[in-house]
A tleap script that builds the chain and sets N, CA, C and O, in Angstrom:
source leaprc.protein.ff14SB
mol = sequence {
  NMET ILE SER ILE ARG VAL ILE ALA ALA ILE
  ALA LEU LEU ALA ALA THR LEU GLY ILE TRP
  PRO ALA HIE ALA GLN GLU TRP ASN LEU ARG
  PHE SER MET CYS GLY ARG ASP ARG ILE THR
  CYS VAL VAL ASP GLY ASP THR ILE TRP PHE
  GLN GLY VAL ASN LEU ARG LEU GLU SER TYR
  ASP THR PRO GLU PRO TYR ASN ASP ILE CYS
  GLY GLY GLN ALA GLU ILE ALA LEU ALA GLN
  ARG ALA SER ALA ARG LEU LEU GLN LEU LEU
  ASN GLY ASN THR PHE THR VAL GLU THR GLY
  GLY LYS ASP ARG TYR ASP ARG VAL LEU ALA
  THR ILE ARG ILE GLY GLY THR ASP VAL GLY
  ASP ILE LEU ILE ALA GLU GLY LEU ALA ARG
  ARG TRP PRO ASN GLY GLU GLU PHE TRP CCYS
}
set mol.1.N position { 0.950 -1.501 -0.235 }
set mol.1.CA position { 0.168 0.146 -0.492 }
set mol.1.C position { 1.211 0.991 0.067 }
set mol.1.O position { 2.217 0.879 0.767 }
set mol.2.N position { 0.441 2.020 -0.630 }
set mol.2.CA position { 1.273 3.452 -1.020 }
set mol.2.C position { 0.357 4.591 0.091 }
set mol.2.O position { -0.834 4.885 -0.008 }
set mol.3.N position { 1.683 5.252 1.486 }
set mol.3.CA position { 1.364 5.987 1.718 }
set mol.3.C position { 1.309 7.240 1.470 }
set mol.3.O position { 1.830 7.707 0.458 }
set mol.4.N position { 0.368 8.323 2.774 }
set mol.4.CA position { 0.248 9.288 2.241 }
set mol.4.C position { 1.644 10.539 1.913 }
set mol.4.O position { 1.611 11.532 1.186 }
set mol.5.N position { 2.430 10.167 2.499 }
set mol.5.CA position { 4.016 10.493 1.890 }
set mol.5.C position { 3.731 10.125 0.806 }
set mol.5.O position { 2.783 10.699 0.271 }
set mol.6.N position { 4.228 9.350 0.276 }
set mol.6.CA position { 4.902 8.976 -0.863 }
set mol.6.C position { 3.945 9.499 -2.211 }
set mol.6.O position { 4.510 9.615 -3.299 }
set mol.7.N position { 2.338 9.838 -2.072 }
set mol.7.CA position { 1.430 9.818 -2.328 }
set mol.7.C position { 1.863 11.520 -2.679 }
set mol.7.O position { 2.129 11.947 -3.803 }
set mol.8.N position { 1.849 12.217 -1.574 }
set mol.8.CA position { 2.363 14.055 -1.371 }
set mol.8.C position { 3.082 14.639 -1.997 }
set mol.8.O position { 3.026 15.816 -2.352 }
set mol.9.N position { 4.698 12.973 -2.420 }
set mol.9.CA position { 5.928 13.603 -3.171 }
set mol.9.C position { 5.385 13.241 -4.570 }
set mol.9.O position { 5.956 13.921 -5.423 }
set mol.10.N position { 5.040 12.922 -4.766 }
set mol.10.CA position { 4.002 13.105 -6.220 }
set mol.10.C position { 3.665 13.954 -6.818 }
set mol.10.O position { 3.918 14.475 -7.903 }
set mol.11.N position { 2.779 14.136 -5.679 }
set mol.11.CA position { 1.626 14.903 -5.895 }
set mol.11.C position { 2.648 15.967 -6.576 }
set mol.11.O position { 2.850 16.285 -7.748 }
set mol.12.N position { 3.259 16.419 -5.221 }
set mol.12.CA position { 4.025 18.154 -5.257 }
set mol.12.C position { 5.033 17.851 -6.721 }
set mol.12.O position { 4.690 18.559 -7.668 }
set mol.13.N position { 6.072 17.013 -6.974 }
set mol.13.CA position { 6.228 16.588 -8.119 }
set mol.13.C position { 6.131 16.333 -8.901 }
set mol.13.O position { 7.087 16.160 -9.657 }
set mol.14.N position { 4.630 16.100 -9.303 }
set mol.14.CA position { 3.804 16.324 -10.865 }
set mol.14.C position { 3.436 17.581 -10.771 }
set mol.14.O position { 2.931 18.047 -11.793 }
set mol.15.N position { 3.535 18.302 -9.825 }
set mol.15.CA position { 2.954 20.030 -10.027 }
set mol.15.C position { 4.107 20.801 -10.709 }
set mol.15.O position { 4.186 21.753 -11.485 }
set mol.16.N position { 4.773 20.156 -10.218 }
set mol.16.CA position { 6.386 20.757 -10.589 }
set mol.16.C position { 6.180 20.804 -11.476 }
set mol.16.O position { 5.814 21.921 -11.841 }
set mol.17.N position { 6.226 19.762 -12.494 }
set mol.17.CA position { 6.885 19.644 -13.330 }
set mol.17.C position { 5.687 19.560 -14.598 }
set mol.17.O position { 6.019 19.056 -15.671 }
set mol.18.N position { 4.274 20.089 -14.399 }
set mol.18.CA position { 3.575 20.812 -15.071 }
set mol.18.C position { 2.596 20.281 -15.209 }
set mol.18.O position { 1.587 20.797 -15.688 }
set mol.19.N position { 2.747 18.683 -14.657 }
set mol.19.CA position { 2.242 17.670 -15.567 }
set mol.19.C position { 0.276 17.351 -14.541 }
set mol.19.O position { -0.723 16.947 -15.136 }
set mol.20.N position { 0.318 17.652 -13.211 }
set mol.20.CA position { -0.797 17.843 -12.375 }
set mol.20.C position { -0.741 19.158 -11.907 }
set mol.20.O position { 0.289 19.567 -11.370 }
set mol.21.N position { -1.906 20.003 -12.072 }
set mol.21.CA position { -2.381 21.195 -11.500 }
set mol.21.C position { -1.590 21.560 -10.349 }
set mol.21.O position { -1.635 20.664 -9.506 }
set mol.22.N position { -0.818 22.637 -9.972 }
set mol.22.CA position { -0.928 22.669 -8.066 }
set mol.22.C position { -2.015 23.268 -7.318 }
set mol.22.O position { -2.444 24.347 -7.726 }
set mol.23.N position { -2.516 22.756 -6.317 }
set mol.23.CA position { -3.536 22.941 -5.628 }
set mol.23.C position { -3.271 23.302 -4.634 }
set mol.23.O position { -2.215 23.055 -4.052 }
set mol.24.N position { -4.517 24.213 -4.076 }
set mol.24.CA position { -3.978 24.667 -2.176 }
set mol.24.C position { -4.147 24.154 -1.518 }
set mol.24.O position { -4.943 24.588 -0.684 }
set mol.25.N position { -3.604 22.901 -1.327 }
set mol.25.CA position { -3.817 21.403 -0.117 }
set mol.25.C position { -3.733 22.330 1.324 }
set mol.25.O position { -2.935 23.267 1.350 }
set mol.26.N position { -4.433 22.087 2.310 }
set mol.26.CA position { -3.486 22.310 3.449 }
set mol.26.C position { -2.512 21.179 4.102 }
set mol.26.O position { -2.574 19.975 4.349 }
set mol.27.N position { -1.511 22.318 4.250 }
set mol.27.CA position { -0.958 21.178 5.644 }
set mol.27.C position { -0.614 21.118 6.566 }
set mol.27.O position { -0.374 22.261 6.955 }
set mol.28.N position { -0.356 20.272 7.431 }
set mol.28.CA position { 0.220 20.935 9.415 }
set mol.28.C position { 1.078 19.546 9.272 }
set mol.28.O position { 0.669 18.385 9.257 }
set mol.29.N position { 2.514 20.104 9.164 }
set mol.29.CA position { 2.756 18.777 8.739 }
set mol.29.C position { 4.472 19.123 10.842 }
set mol.29.O position { 4.569 20.049 11.648 }
set mol.30.N position { 5.122 18.033 10.711 }
set mol.30.CA position { 6.251 18.652 11.898 }
set mol.30.C position { 7.175 18.657 11.204 }
set mol.30.O position { 7.490 17.700 10.497 }
set mol.31.N position { 7.789 19.731 11.269 }
set mol.31.CA position { 9.406 19.928 10.957 }
set mol.31.C position { 10.155 20.020 12.043 }
set mol.31.O position { 9.885 20.129 13.239 }
set mol.32.N position { 11.437 19.942 11.256 }
set mol.32.CA position { 12.935 20.080 12.115 }
set mol.32.C position { 13.849 20.399 12.032 }
set mol.32.O position { 14.316 19.359 11.567 }
set mol.33.N position { 14.594 20.991 12.080 }
set mol.33.CA position { 15.668 21.191 11.714 }
set mol.33.C position { 16.477 20.270 11.030 }
set mol.33.O position { 16.778 19.187 11.533 }
set mol.34.N position { 16.972 20.745 9.551 }
set mol.34.CA position { 17.491 19.677 8.675 }
set mol.34.C position { 18.605 19.009 10.062 }
set mol.34.O position { 18.872 19.540 11.140 }
set mol.35.N position { 19.088 17.611 9.466 }
set mol.35.CA position { 20.585 17.103 10.193 }
set mol.35.C position { 20.839 16.428 8.654 }
set mol.35.O position { 20.759 17.015 7.575 }
set mol.36.N position { 21.162 15.047 8.898 }
set mol.36.CA position { 21.618 13.696 7.880 }
set mol.36.C position { 20.229 13.828 7.288 }
set mol.36.O position { 20.090 14.621 6.356 }
set mol.37.N position { 19.354 13.250 7.655 }
set mol.37.CA position { 17.763 12.546 7.265 }
set mol.37.C position { 16.975 14.117 6.301 }
set mol.37.O position { 16.278 15.022 6.759 }
set mol.38.N position { 17.199 14.010 5.659 }
set mol.38.CA position { 16.457 15.899 4.652 }
set mol.38.C position { 14.884 15.256 4.286 }
set mol.38.O position { 14.713 14.808 3.152 }
set mol.39.N position { 13.723 15.227 5.301 }
set mol.39.CA position { 12.597 14.512 4.850 }
set mol.39.C position { 11.688 15.878 4.465 }
set mol.39.O position { 11.519 16.568 3.459 }
set mol.40.N position { 11.064 15.861 6.251 }
set mol.40.CA position { 10.601 17.409 6.425 }
set mol.40.C position { 11.488 18.189 6.992 }
set mol.40.O position { 11.514 17.912 8.191 }
set mol.41.N position { 12.096 18.875 6.782 }
set mol.41.CA position { 12.886 19.866 7.604 }
set mol.41.C position { 13.069 21.129 7.055 }
set mol.41.O position { 12.950 21.283 5.840 }
set mol.42.N position { 13.395 22.221 7.931 }
set mol.42.CA position { 14.117 23.545 7.702 }
set mol.42.C position { 15.681 23.746 7.783 }
set mol.42.O position { 16.379 24.036 8.754 }
set mol.43.N position { 16.079 23.460 6.226 }
set mol.43.CA position { 17.914 24.185 6.046 }
set mol.43.C position { 18.055 25.385 6.854 }
set mol.43.O position { 18.538 25.496 7.981 }
set mol.44.N position { 17.501 26.351 6.012 }
set mol.44.CA position { 17.557 27.984 6.554 }
set mol.44.C position { 16.125 28.821 6.729 }
set mol.44.O position { 15.015 28.305 6.864 }
set mol.45.N position { 16.460 30.375 6.689 }
set mol.45.CA position { 15.458 30.613 7.124 }
set mol.45.C position { 14.692 30.537 5.365 }
set mol.45.O position { 13.604 31.103 5.470 }
set mol.46.N position { 14.875 30.097 4.016 }
set mol.46.CA position { 14.487 29.784 2.766 }
set mol.46.C position { 14.881 28.746 2.166 }
set mol.46.O position { 15.236 28.530 1.007 }
set mol.47.N position { 14.808 28.284 2.843 }
set mol.47.CA position { 14.776 26.771 2.034 }
set mol.47.C position { 14.687 25.751 2.813 }
set mol.47.O position { 15.224 25.935 3.905 }
set mol.48.N position { 14.030 24.366 2.601 }
set mol.48.CA position { 13.148 22.842 3.373 }
set mol.48.C position { 13.357 22.216 2.241 }
set mol.48.O position { 13.777 22.366 1.093 }
set mol.49.N position { 12.726 21.147 3.284 }
set mol.49.CA position { 13.005 19.685 2.372 }
set mol.49.C position { 11.226 19.486 2.743 }
set mol.49.O position { 10.879 19.216 3.893 }
set mol.50.N position { 10.370 19.630 1.797 }
set mol.50.CA position { 9.159 19.518 2.226 }
set mol.50.C position { 8.777 17.980 0.907 }
set mol.50.O position { 8.726 17.881 -0.319 }
set mol.51.N position { 8.568 16.946 2.224 }
set mol.51.CA position { 8.331 15.296 1.785 }
set mol.51.C position { 9.317 14.976 1.448 }
set mol.51.O position { 9.551 13.769 1.404 }
set mol.52.N position { 10.126 15.748 1.140 }
set mol.52.CA position { 11.276 14.916 -0.208 }
set mol.52.C position { 11.779 15.500 -0.789 }
set mol.52.O position { 12.937 15.262 -1.133 }
set mol.53.N position { 11.052 16.606 -1.173 }
set mol.53.CA position { 11.480 17.782 -2.181 }
set mol.53.C position { 12.163 19.422 -1.379 }
set mol.53.O position { 11.814 20.279 -0.567 }
set mol.54.N position { 13.205 19.108 -2.185 }
set mol.54.CA position { 14.260 20.319 -2.154 }
set mol.54.C position { 13.636 21.678 -2.329 }
set mol.54.O position { 13.986 21.865 -3.494 }
set mol.55.N position { 12.956 22.768 -1.999 }
set mol.55.CA position { 12.579 23.502 -2.021 }
set mol.55.C position { 12.970 25.457 -1.239 }
set mol.55.O position { 13.241 25.893 -0.120 }
set mol.56.N position { 12.815 25.933 -2.330 }
set mol.56.CA position { 13.714 27.313 -2.223 }
set mol.56.C position { 12.813 28.304 -2.253 }
set mol.56.O position { 12.384 28.429 -3.400 }
set mol.57.N position { 12.256 29.190 -1.374 }
set mol.57.CA position { 10.550 30.012 -0.641 }
set mol.57.C position { 11.354 30.517 -2.143 }
set mol.57.O position { 12.417 30.026 -2.523 }
set mol.58.N position { 10.588 31.600 -2.881 }
set mol.58.CA position { 10.414 32.751 -3.285 }
set mol.58.C position { 10.153 33.855 -2.581 }
set mol.58.O position { 9.726 34.071 -1.447 }
set mol.59.N position { 10.630 34.765 -3.835 }
set mol.59.CA position { 10.791 36.335 -3.283 }
set mol.59.C position { 10.814 36.918 -2.024 }
set mol.59.O position { 10.273 38.014 -1.876 }
set mol.60.N position { 11.447 36.264 -0.932 }
set mol.60.CA position { 12.097 36.950 -0.149 }
set mol.60.C position { 13.986 36.221 -0.324 }
set mol.60.O position { 14.318 35.716 -1.397 }
set mol.61.N position { 14.751 36.279 0.585 }
set mol.61.CA position { 15.747 36.331 0.726 }
set mol.61.C position { 16.286 36.117 2.480 }
set mol.61.O position { 15.303 36.405 3.162 }
set mol.62.N position { 17.213 35.809 3.197 }
set mol.62.CA position { 17.087 35.588 4.637 }
set mol.62.C position { 18.794 35.671 4.845 }
set mol.62.O position { 19.432 35.164 3.922 }
set mol.63.N position { 19.599 36.274 5.991 }
set mol.63.CA position { 20.698 35.542 6.300 }
set mol.63.C position { 21.825 33.955 6.153 }
set mol.63.O position { 21.399 32.979 6.771 }
set mol.64.N position { 22.945 33.800 5.499 }
set mol.64.CA position { 23.255 32.855 5.514 }
set mol.64.C position { 23.649 32.444 7.094 }
set mol.64.O position { 23.745 33.474 7.760 }
set mol.65.N position { 23.887 31.311 7.833 }
set mol.65.CA position { 24.590 30.231 8.513 }
set mol.65.C position { 26.314 30.124 8.277 }
set mol.65.O position { 27.035 29.229 8.716 }
set mol.66.N position { 26.688 31.172 7.548 }
set mol.66.CA position { 28.129 30.464 7.127 }
set mol.66.C position { 29.053 31.453 8.215 }
set mol.66.O position { 28.745 32.446 8.874 }
set mol.67.N position { 30.146 30.790 8.087 }
set mol.67.CA position { 31.396 31.767 8.626 }
set mol.67.C position { 31.734 32.761 8.017 }
set mol.67.O position { 32.168 33.850 8.393 }
set mol.68.N position { 31.422 32.159 6.630 }
set mol.68.CA position { 32.310 33.249 5.265 }
set mol.68.C position { 31.719 34.251 5.069 }
set mol.68.O position { 32.134 35.073 4.253 }
set mol.69.N position { 30.756 34.407 5.674 }
set mol.69.CA position { 29.728 35.244 4.861 }
set mol.69.C position { 29.924 36.879 5.130 }
set mol.69.O position { 30.637 37.190 6.084 }
set mol.70.N position { 29.145 38.248 4.093 }
set mol.70.CA position { 29.649 39.059 4.402 }
set mol.70.C position { 29.169 40.035 5.280 }
set mol.70.O position { 29.338 41.194 4.903 }
set mol.71.N position { 28.403 39.801 6.762 }
set mol.71.CA position { 27.901 40.422 8.070 }
set mol.71.C position { 28.874 39.738 9.070 }
set mol.71.O position { 29.061 40.351 10.121 }
set mol.72.N position { 29.576 38.455 8.881 }
set mol.72.CA position { 30.008 37.699 9.989 }
set mol.72.C position { 28.854 37.177 11.314 }
set mol.72.O position { 27.882 36.463 11.070 }
set mol.73.N position { 29.185 37.676 12.665 }
set mol.73.CA position { 28.737 36.575 13.960 }
set mol.73.C position { 27.415 37.754 13.054 }
set mol.73.O position { 26.685 37.055 12.351 }
set mol.74.N position { 27.172 38.740 13.003 }
set mol.74.CA position { 25.796 39.143 13.336 }
set mol.74.C position { 24.781 38.770 12.086 }
set mol.74.O position { 23.563 38.789 11.914 }
set mol.75.N position { 25.759 38.477 11.431 }
set mol.75.CA position { 24.559 37.264 9.682 }
set mol.75.C position { 24.319 36.428 10.531 }
set mol.75.O position { 23.420 36.807 11.282 }
set mol.76.N position { 24.724 35.423 10.769 }
set mol.76.CA position { 25.114 34.409 11.384 }
set mol.76.C position { 23.692 33.890 12.562 }
set mol.76.O position { 22.905 32.978 12.816 }
set mol.77.N position { 24.264 35.660 13.084 }
set mol.77.CA position { 22.631 35.819 14.602 }
set mol.77.C position { 21.244 35.541 13.717 }
set mol.77.O position { 20.350 34.714 13.897 }
set mol.78.N position { 21.432 36.620 12.630 }
set mol.78.CA position { 20.037 36.735 11.896 }
set mol.78.C position { 19.440 35.133 11.048 }
set mol.78.O position { 18.367 34.535 10.976 }
set mol.79.N position { 20.608 34.965 10.605 }
set mol.79.CA position { 19.978 33.666 9.826 }
set mol.79.C position { 20.029 32.405 11.027 }
set mol.79.O position { 19.830 31.319 10.482 }
set mol.80.N position { 20.195 32.312 12.183 }
set mol.80.CA position { 19.343 31.881 13.035 }
set mol.80.C position { 18.104 31.531 13.760 }
set mol.80.O position { 17.303 30.673 14.129 }
set mol.81.N position { 18.539 32.957 13.712 }
set mol.81.CA position { 16.754 33.476 13.710 }
set mol.81.C position { 15.503 33.510 13.264 }
set mol.81.O position { 14.388 33.403 13.773 }
set mol.82.N position { 16.255 33.812 11.411 }
set mol.82.CA position { 15.032 33.632 10.391 }
set mol.82.C position { 14.868 32.091 10.916 }
set mol.82.O position { 13.856 31.746 11.526 }
set mol.83.N position { 15.780 31.328 10.675 }
set mol.83.CA position { 15.799 30.083 10.361 }
set mol.83.C position { 14.629 29.378 11.927 }
set mol.83.O position { 14.055 28.319 11.672 }
set mol.84.N position { 14.509 29.670 12.609 }
set mol.84.CA position { 13.854 29.421 14.157 }
set mol.84.C position { 12.755 29.984 14.078 }
set mol.84.O position { 11.805 29.720 14.815 }
set mol.85.N position { 12.751 30.738 13.270 }
set mol.85.CA position { 11.322 31.650 13.349 }
set mol.85.C position { 10.966 31.153 11.965 }
set mol.85.O position { 10.218 32.080 11.656 }
set mol.86.N position { 10.964 30.257 10.782 }
set mol.86.CA position { 10.506 29.980 9.616 }
set mol.86.C position { 10.093 28.294 10.580 }
set mol.86.O position { 8.886 28.051 10.568 }
set mol.87.N position { 10.673 27.597 11.077 }
set mol.87.CA position { 10.920 26.006 12.245 }
set mol.87.C position { 9.434 26.790 13.059 }
set mol.87.O position { 8.438 26.167 12.690 }
set mol.88.N position { 9.047 27.980 14.057 }
set mol.88.CA position { 7.324 28.492 14.566 }
set mol.88.C position { 6.717 28.447 13.204 }
set mol.88.O position { 6.318 27.341 12.841 }
set mol.89.N position { 6.593 29.333 12.483 }
set mol.89.CA position { 5.630 29.045 11.689 }
set mol.89.C position { 4.951 28.391 11.302 }
set mol.89.O position { 3.732 28.301 11.452 }
set mol.90.N position { 6.055 27.509 10.415 }
set mol.90.CA position { 5.362 26.092 9.488 }
set mol.90.C position { 4.493 25.048 10.695 }
set mol.90.O position { 3.368 24.572 10.543 }
set mol.91.N position { 5.711 24.828 12.301 }
set mol.91.CA position { 5.061 23.942 12.996 }
set mol.91.C position { 3.558 24.513 13.829 }
set mol.91.O position { 2.792 23.669 14.295 }
set mol.92.N position { 3.346 25.534 13.912 }
set mol.92.CA position { 1.977 26.514 14.695 }
set mol.92.C position { 0.999 26.389 13.622 }
set mol.92.O position { -0.166 26.282 14.005 }
set mol.93.N position { 1.184 26.379 12.509 }
set mol.93.CA position { -0.092 26.765 11.224 }
set mol.93.C position { -0.356 25.682 10.057 }
set mol.93.O position { 0.524 25.062 9.461 }
set mol.94.N position { -1.299 25.615 9.919 }
set mol.94.CA position { -1.159 24.643 8.643 }
set mol.94.C position { -1.539 26.363 7.565 }
set mol.94.O position { -2.088 27.451 7.742 }
set mol.95.N position { -0.377 25.163 5.826 }
set mol.95.CA position { -0.011 26.096 5.476 }
set mol.95.C position { -0.398 25.650 4.119 }
set mol.95.O position { -0.700 24.459 4.042 }
set mol.96.N position { -0.469 26.545 2.729 }
set mol.96.CA position { -0.351 25.724 1.670 }
set mol.96.C position { 0.726 25.657 0.621 }
set mol.96.O position { 1.485 26.576 0.929 }
set mol.97.N position { 0.977 25.343 0.053 }
set mol.97.CA position { 2.282 25.364 -0.765 }
set mol.97.C position { 2.148 25.298 -2.283 }
set mol.97.O position { 1.558 24.422 -2.914 }
set mol.98.N position { 2.938 26.613 -2.884 }
set mol.98.CA position { 2.297 26.879 -4.409 }
set mol.98.C position { 4.189 26.759 -5.353 }
set mol.98.O position { 5.269 27.339 -5.242 }
set mol.99.N position { 3.589 25.626 -6.228 }
set mol.99.CA position { 4.758 25.651 -6.514 }
set mol.99.C position { 5.404 25.454 -8.179 }
set mol.99.O position { 4.734 24.806 -8.983 }
set mol.100.N position { 6.609 26.006 -8.558 }
set mol.100.CA position { 6.590 26.232 -9.428 }
set mol.100.C position { 7.828 26.597 -10.165 }
set mol.100.O position { 8.418 27.654 -9.937 }
set mol.101.N position { 8.346 25.472 -11.310 }
set mol.101.CA position { 9.618 26.226 -11.919 }
set mol.101.C position { 10.891 25.088 -10.513 }
set mol.101.O position { 10.550 24.363 -9.577 }
set mol.102.N position { 12.539 25.524 -11.126 }
set mol.102.CA position { 13.807 25.150 -10.618 }
set mol.102.C position { 14.651 26.227 -10.474 }
set mol.102.O position { 15.016 26.790 -11.506 }
set mol.103.N position { 15.047 26.643 -9.375 }
set mol.103.CA position { 16.539 27.409 -9.512 }
set mol.103.C position { 18.017 26.298 -9.497 }
set mol.103.O position { 18.166 25.166 -9.036 }
set mol.104.N position { 19.418 27.696 -10.584 }
set mol.104.CA position { 19.816 26.827 -11.042 }
set mol.104.C position { 20.241 25.540 -10.054 }
set mol.104.O position { 20.361 24.435 -10.584 }
set mol.105.N position { 20.476 25.697 -8.553 }
set mol.105.CA position { 20.279 24.426 -7.783 }
set mol.105.C position { 20.134 23.462 -7.804 }
set mol.105.O position { 20.837 22.659 -7.190 }
set mol.106.N position { 18.930 23.096 -8.692 }
set mol.106.CA position { 17.819 22.426 -8.961 }
set mol.106.C position { 16.449 22.235 -7.774 }
set mol.106.O position { 15.552 21.392 -7.786 }
set mol.107.N position { 16.734 23.507 -6.670 }
set mol.107.CA position { 15.534 23.452 -6.366 }
set mol.107.C position { 14.172 23.843 -6.602 }
set mol.107.O position { 13.910 24.986 -6.976 }
set mol.108.N position { 13.219 22.906 -6.395 }
set mol.108.CA position { 12.018 23.800 -6.413 }
set mol.108.C position { 11.377 24.656 -6.017 }
set mol.108.O position { 11.225 24.621 -4.796 }
set mol.109.N position { 10.736 25.740 -6.707 }
set mol.109.CA position { 10.678 27.090 -6.371 }
set mol.109.C position { 9.207 26.956 -5.985 }
set mol.109.O position { 8.566 25.998 -6.417 }
set mol.110.N position { 8.740 27.707 -5.333 }
set mol.110.CA position { 7.906 27.780 -4.066 }
set mol.110.C position { 7.471 28.602 -2.846 }
set mol.110.O position { 8.180 28.872 -1.877 }
set mol.111.N position { 6.456 28.883 -3.005 }
set mol.111.CA position { 5.348 29.678 -2.065 }
set mol.111.C position { 4.977 29.269 -0.835 }
set mol.111.O position { 4.423 28.175 -0.935 }
set mol.112.N position { 5.032 29.669 0.343 }
set mol.112.CA position { 4.389 29.107 1.253 }
set mol.112.C position { 3.370 30.026 1.749 }
set mol.112.O position { 3.352 31.253 1.836 }
set mol.113.N position { 2.681 29.286 1.997 }
set mol.113.CA position { 1.308 30.786 2.522 }
set mol.113.C position { 0.744 30.434 4.259 }
set mol.113.O position { 0.489 29.278 4.599 }
set mol.114.N position { 0.654 31.256 4.928 }
set mol.114.CA position { -0.207 30.616 6.308 }
set mol.114.C position { -1.530 31.722 5.995 }
set mol.114.O position { -1.504 32.859 5.523 }
set mol.115.N position { -2.412 31.069 6.361 }
set mol.115.CA position { -3.709 32.176 6.232 }
set mol.115.C position { -3.370 33.061 4.952 }
set mol.115.O position { -2.987 34.226 5.059 }
set mol.116.N position { -3.495 32.592 4.071 }
set mol.116.CA position { -2.873 33.599 3.091 }
set mol.116.C position { -2.287 34.339 2.881 }
set mol.116.O position { -2.600 35.091 1.958 }
set mol.117.N position { -1.066 34.555 3.641 }
set mol.117.CA position { 0.073 35.668 3.435 }
set mol.117.C position { 1.317 34.342 3.058 }
set mol.117.O position { 1.333 33.179 3.461 }
set mol.118.N position { 2.265 35.054 2.157 }
set mol.118.CA position { 3.421 34.410 2.179 }
set mol.118.C position { 4.099 34.549 3.701 }
set mol.118.O position { 4.104 35.429 4.562 }
set mol.119.N position { 4.543 33.505 3.600 }
set mol.119.CA position { 5.842 33.278 4.980 }
set mol.119.C position { 7.314 34.247 5.138 }
set mol.119.O position { 7.975 34.488 6.148 }
set mol.120.N position { 7.537 34.728 3.543 }
set mol.120.CA position { 8.400 35.875 3.654 }
set mol.120.C position { 8.386 36.994 3.819 }
set mol.120.O position { 9.283 37.736 4.220 }
set mol.121.N position { 6.620 37.361 3.304 }
set mol.121.CA position { 6.388 38.667 3.895 }
set mol.121.C position { 6.002 38.818 5.459 }
set mol.121.O position { 5.701 39.893 5.978 }
set mol.122.N position { 6.058 37.582 6.125 }
set mol.122.CA position { 6.212 37.540 7.814 }
set mol.122.C position { 7.558 37.967 8.306 }
set mol.122.O position { 7.855 38.887 9.069 }
set mol.123.N position { 8.426 36.940 7.590 }
set mol.123.CA position { 9.917 37.883 7.617 }
set mol.123.C position { 9.913 38.920 7.683 }
set mol.123.O position { 9.895 39.551 8.740 }
set mol.124.N position { 9.934 39.526 6.231 }
set mol.124.CA position { 9.972 40.261 5.627 }
set mol.124.C position { 9.602 41.334 7.352 }
set mol.124.O position { 10.351 41.700 8.258 }
set mol.125.N position { 8.324 41.481 7.141 }
set mol.125.CA position { 7.686 41.753 8.563 }
set mol.125.C position { 8.648 42.724 10.230 }
set mol.125.O position { 8.742 43.790 10.839 }
set mol.126.N position { 9.298 40.748 10.151 }
set mol.126.CA position { 9.983 40.671 11.411 }
set mol.126.C position { 11.361 41.384 12.025 }
set mol.126.O position { 11.858 41.549 13.139 }
set mol.127.N position { 11.828 41.853 10.034 }
set mol.127.CA position { 13.434 42.361 10.229 }
set mol.127.C position { 14.082 41.385 10.464 }
set mol.127.O position { 15.112 41.407 11.138 }
set mol.128.N position { 13.375 39.947 9.731 }
set mol.128.CA position { 14.634 38.693 8.958 }
set mol.128.C position { 14.670 38.470 8.186 }
set mol.128.O position { 15.359 37.453 8.103 }
set mol.129.N position { 14.237 38.850 7.070 }
set mol.129.CA position { 14.397 39.145 5.651 }
set mol.129.C position { 14.194 40.657 4.974 }
set mol.129.O position { 13.916 41.807 5.313 }
set mol.130.N position { 14.533 39.841 3.742 }
set mol.130.CA position { 14.718 40.781 2.570 }
set mol.130.C position { 14.000 40.373 1.252 }
set mol.130.O position { 14.223 39.315 0.664 }
set mol.131.N position { 12.977 41.469 0.788 }
set mol.131.CA position { 12.597 41.101 -0.729 }
set mol.131.C position { 14.040 40.800 -1.632 }
set mol.131.O position { 15.226 41.126 -1.684 }
set mol.132.N position { 12.914 39.842 -2.365 }
set mol.132.CA position { 14.608 39.452 -3.130 }
set mol.132.C position { 13.908 39.548 -4.930 }
set mol.132.O position { 12.751 39.146 -4.811 }
set mol.133.N position { 14.002 39.680 -5.488 }
set mol.133.CA position { 15.715 40.336 -5.428 }
set mol.133.C position { 15.904 41.849 -5.738 }
set mol.133.O position { 16.736 42.240 -6.556 }
set mol.134.N position { 15.318 42.442 -5.239 }
set mol.134.CA position { 15.287 44.090 -4.973 }
set mol.134.C position { 14.988 44.579 -3.301 }
set mol.134.O position { 14.206 45.407 -2.835 }
set mol.135.N position { 15.808 43.826 -2.775 }
set mol.135.CA position { 15.356 44.078 -1.642 }
set mol.135.C position { 16.757 44.869 -1.215 }
set mol.135.O position { 17.540 44.783 -2.161 }
set mol.136.N position { 17.286 45.552 -0.194 }
set mol.136.CA position { 18.977 45.293 0.743 }
set mol.136.C position { 19.571 44.412 1.205 }
set mol.136.O position { 19.207 44.153 2.352 }
set mol.137.N position { 20.431 43.743 0.786 }
set mol.137.CA position { 20.761 43.250 2.186 }
set mol.137.C position { 21.230 43.576 3.422 }
set mol.137.O position { 22.309 43.037 3.669 }
set mol.138.N position { 20.866 44.155 4.141 }
set mol.138.CA position { 21.269 44.976 5.352 }
set mol.138.C position { 21.885 44.353 6.415 }
set mol.138.O position { 22.390 45.049 7.295 }
set mol.139.N position { 21.927 43.040 6.478 }
set mol.139.CA position { 23.547 41.891 7.686 }
set mol.139.C position { 24.969 42.388 6.946 }
set mol.139.O position { 25.952 42.280 7.679 }
set mol.140.N position { 25.219 42.906 5.628 }
set mol.140.CA position { 26.167 42.756 5.411 }
set mol.140.C position { 27.280 44.307 5.506 }
set mol.140.O position { 28.481 44.222 5.252 }
savepdb mol mol.pdb
quit
């Protein structure tokens, strides 16, 4: 018997490839921060794994949690706050996922909405992200 997880992953992939129309199914899943197993987890403030599919969330950008970045330790701290907030938003709410296309790293481009609001807009309003591509990289 095929599990609901497999069906969801197939539906998401089919919608991404344009084989099956993307729909506004509501999700309520438990995310963790990504480790070795990348099935349903948060990579950082703008990238997640959703049912085994790597999603790059569109329209916004968050700081990077690496040591060799432009904003140094302040950027790392902001990146960690953005990632934690995205995790909190996903775990505390029902949400929809809209997909379309892929980026240069072969991640599926997506928008996640909570109550009709893009999670990127929430993070931007809270000072944890910038608009992409035309927002100022204020953490550098």
